[in-house]
GUFIVEX-302121 format. One record per residue (C-alpha): residue number from 0; residue in three letters; chain; x, y, z. Coordinates in Angstrom, 2 decimals, always signed. Layout:
residues N
resi NUM, resn ALA, chain A, x X, y Y, z Z
...
This chain:
residues 56
resi 0, resn MET, chain A, x -11.57, y +21.40, z +9.43
resi 1, resn ARG, chain A, x -11.63, y +18.01, z +11.16
resi 2, resn PRO, chain A, x -9.55, y +15.12, z +9.83
resi 3, resn LEU, chain A, x -11.49, y +12.41, z +8.02
resi 4, resn GLN, chain A, x -13.14, y +9.85, z +10.28
resi 5, resn ILE, chain A, x -11.59, y +6.73, z +8.74
resi 6, resn SER, chain A, x -9.40, y +4.00, z +10.18
resi 7, resn ALA, chain A, x -5.64, y +4.16, z +9.89
resi 8, resn GLU, chain A, x -5.59, y +1.06, z +7.68
resi 9, resn THR, chain A, x -8.16, y +2.55, z +5.30
resi 10, resn ALA, chain A, x -6.26, y +5.84, z +5.19
resi 11, resn VAL, chain A, x -3.01, y +4.11, z +4.25
resi 12, resn LYS, chain A, x -4.69, y +2.11, z +1.48
resi 13, resn LEU, chain A, x -6.45, y +5.18, z +0.07
resi 14, resn ALA, chain A, x -3.25, y +7.23, z +0.14
resi 15, resn GLU, chain A, x -1.48, y +4.53, z -1.85
resi 16, resn LYS, chain A, x -4.30, y +4.19, z -4.40
resi 17, resn LEU, chain A, x -4.68, y +7.95, z -4.87
resi 18, resn ASN, chain A, x -0.92, y +8.60, z -4.83
resi 19, resn VAL, chain A, x -1.16, y +11.33, z -2.19
resi 20, resn PRO, chain A, x +0.70, y +11.71, z +1.10
resi 21, resn LEU, chain A, x -1.17, y +10.32, z +4.09
resi 22, resn GLU, chain A, x -1.24, y +13.67, z +5.89
resi 23, resn GLN, chain A, x -2.71, y +15.37, z +2.82
resi 24, resn LEU, chain A, x -5.37, y +12.65, z +2.53
resi 25, resn MET, chain A, x -6.42, y +13.02, z +6.18
resi 26, resn HIS, chain A, x -6.97, y +16.77, z +5.77
resi 27, resn MET, chain A, x -8.55, y +16.57, z +2.32
resi 28, resn PRO, chain A, x -12.10, y +17.95, z +2.18
resi 29, resn GLN, chain A, x -14.61, y +15.12, z +1.99
resi 30, resn HIS, chain A, x -16.16, y +16.27, z -1.30
resi 31, resn ILE, chain A, x -12.76, y +16.28, z -3.01
resi 32, resn LEU, chain A, x -11.96, y +12.82, z -1.65
resi 33, resn MET, chain A, x -15.28, y +11.51, z -2.94
resi 34, resn LYS, chain A, x -14.57, y +13.00, z -6.39
resi 35, resn LYS, chain A, x -11.15, y +11.33, z -6.50
resi 36, resn LEU, chain A, x -12.66, y +8.00, z -5.42
resi 37, resn MET, chain A, x -15.26, y +8.24, z -8.18
resi 38, resn GLU, chain A, x -12.51, y +8.94, z -10.74
resi 39, resn LEU, chain A, x -10.53, y +5.95, z -9.44
resi 40, resn ALA, chain A, x -13.62, y +3.73, z -9.68
resi 41, resn GLN, chain A, x -14.27, y +4.92, z -13.24
resi 42, resn GLU, chain A, x -10.68, y +4.15, z -14.28
resi 43, resn SER, chain A, x -10.94, y +0.74, z -12.65
resi 44, resn LYS, chain A, x -14.22, y +0.03, z -14.45
resi 45, resn GLU, chain A, x -12.73, y +1.04, z -17.82
resi 46, resn THR, chain A, x -9.72, y -1.19, z -17.21
resi 47, resn GLU, chain A, x -11.97, y -4.16, z -16.40
resi 48, resn GLU, chain A, x -14.07, y -3.55, z -19.51
resi 49, resn THR, chain A, x -10.94, y -3.45, z -21.64
resi 50, resn LYS, chain A, x -9.66, y -6.71, z -20.14
resi 51, resn GLY, chain A, x -13.08, y -8.32, z -20.53
resi 52, resn GLY, chain A, x -13.25, y -7.33, z -24.19
resi 53, resn ASP, chain A, x -9.90, y -9.02, z -24.90
resi 54, resn GLU, chain A, x -11.16, y -12.41, z -23.72
resi 55, resn SER, chain A, x -14.01, y -12.61, z -26.25
């Protein structure tokens, strides 16, 4: 399996956000990475909705 074709800067940021080691991220299958990114986006969306609801 080939490593992901992403820049080093992007890889570091993703590894931090997903709380996985950089080496593990680079060798992660693309479909699993996409699933984790979708979960992260969903959590982020829920957090924003919660914050937005507090302001009203």
